[in-house]
C-alpha positions as CSV (number, residue, x, y, z in Angstrom):
1,X,0.0,0.0,0.0
2,X,1.3,3.5,-0.9
3,X,2.2,5.7,2.0
4,X,0.6,9.1,2.5
5,X,3.0,12.0,2.4
6,X,3.3,13.9,5.7
7,X,2.1,17.5,5.5
8,X,5.1,19.7,5.1
9,X,5.7,22.8,7.2
10,X,5.3,26.2,5.5
11,X,8.7,27.8,4.7
12,X,7.4,31.4,4.9
13,X,5.0,32.9,7.5
14,X,2.0,35.2,6.8
15,X,4.0,38.3,7.9
16,X,6.7,37.5,5.4
17,X,4.3,37.3,2.5
18,X,2.7,40.6,3.5
19,X,6.1,42.2,3.5
20,X,7.0,40.9,0.1
21,X,3.6,41.9,-1.2
22,X,4.1,45.5,0.1
23,X,7.5,45.7,-1.6
24,X,6.2,44.3,-4.9
25,X,3.5,47.0,-5.0
26,X,6.1,49.7,-4.5
27,X,8.2,48.0,-7.2
28,X,5.4,48.0,-9.7
29,X,4.7,51.7,-9.0
30,X,8.4,52.4,-9.5
31,X,8.9,53.8,-6.0
32,X,11.0,51.0,-4.6
33,X,14.6,52.1,-3.8
34,X,17.6,49.9,-2.9
35,X,19.4,50.3,0.4
36,X,22.6,52.2,0.3
37,X,22.7,53.7,-3.2
38,X,19.0,54.7,-3.2
39,X,18.8,53.6,-6.9
40,X,15.4,52.6,-8.2
41,X,15.0,48.8,-8.2
42,X,14.4,47.4,-11.6
43,X,14.5,43.6,-10.9
44,X,11.6,41.6,-9.7
45,X,14.0,39.3,-7.8
46,X,15.6,42.2,-6.0
47,X,12.2,43.5,-4.9
48,X,11.4,40.1,-3.4
49,X,14.8,40.0,-1.7
50,X,14.2,43.4,-0.1
51,X,10.8,42.2,1.2
52,X,12.2,39.0,2.7
53,X,15.1,41.0,4.2
54,X,12.6,43.3,5.9
55,X,10.6,40.4,7.1
56,X,13.7,38.8,8.7
57,X,14.4,42.1,10.5
58,X,10.8,42.1,11.8
59,X,11.3,38.6,13.1
60,X,8.9,36.9,10.7
61,X,9.2,33.2,9.7
62,X,11.6,33.3,6.8
63,X,14.4,30.7,6.0
64,X,17.9,31.8,6.6
65,X,19.9,33.2,3.8
66,X,22.0,30.8,1.8
67,X,25.7,31.2,2.4
68,X,27.6,32.8,-0.5
69,X,30.0,30.5,-2.4
70,X,33.6,31.5,-1.9
71,X,35.2,32.6,-5.1
72,X,38.6,33.3,-3.7
73,X,39.5,29.6,-3.5
74,X,39.0,29.2,-7.3
75,X,40.9,32.4,-8.1
76,X,43.9,31.5,-6.0
77,X,44.2,28.1,-7.5
78,X,43.9,29.5,-11.0
79,X,46.7,32.0,-10.2
80,X,48.9,29.2,-9.0
81,X,48.3,27.2,-12.2
82,X,49.0,30.2,-14.5
83,X,52.1,31.2,-12.6
84,X,53.5,27.7,-13.1
85,X,52.9,27.9,-16.8
86,X,54.7,31.2,-17.1
87,X,57.8,29.9,-15.3
88,X,58.0,26.8,-17.5
89,X,57.6,29.0,-20.6
90,X,60.5,31.3,-19.5
91,X,62.9,28.5,-18.7
92,X,62.3,26.7,-22.1
93,X,63.3,29.8,-24.1
């Protein structure tokens, strides 16, 4: 017999959706500004991110931010590889 799937918890609370809704309305009117620069927001995703950020600050139920991937590890390994190539090119000539 097939199992019934357990009801999953909601990821976002009602207060979070209200915050996002408020920011989206401001975005559609063209009145939504970004934080430090004060530039007009032109991206739908950015408007949602602002709403979620404000909801977090208010203490609403919102999942934690995903950790940013570290790019420095890739860059340093790429630099080491290219440096090795340069040395070998100089010694051969």
